[in-house]
Steps between C-alpha positions, in 0.01 A plus 500: 500500500568867430501574873780250567723578203648826642565333835663202332713728286597706807593182689719379213674837475567516874622140497739575215629809676557302820682224312709758315584675827648182644629288211594737215855597400471809721287342770543443870694174470760656270519801731574276800769314307665826395486629859680188622758535225548866592559411865754233402684748276500763775651248742762407241577869446543549875741205516699629202525847655638347820754301299598814313553682831718215627705494180543878508629470857736221394632715213564794734672268746724357226586848372585643840640204699819338369460207738157421358642503148786274608254260664295486179808428288604221739154346506400529134830471316688276743800730532727445800792681652843333476491407870151343486393142436178391334324187614244376247240264643299270271125548480284277715348330191842421356619355829197267520546358149735199473816546297497381139607139458410392852207281589280583793 
């Protein structure tokens, strides 16, 4: 029995270390999950940097090009010149719905 006790103890210790290496709070599975999360965040950062570049270009364009600023005011605020007409089209969903009080 004394011959097998050290081997049994060594096997238990190695088994525990292997389990801890894979399944503990700092183990391989957690490491993989954090690597995937890091890659997702890096991709999100790349996308946000591209959006920032586009917005910076848009800001420079609006600062330096009066026509771009005028186009933005027309589009966002609905301003028109005195000699212009505005044609407002209903949304597709509103056009498909029957009018109130009518029966289909």
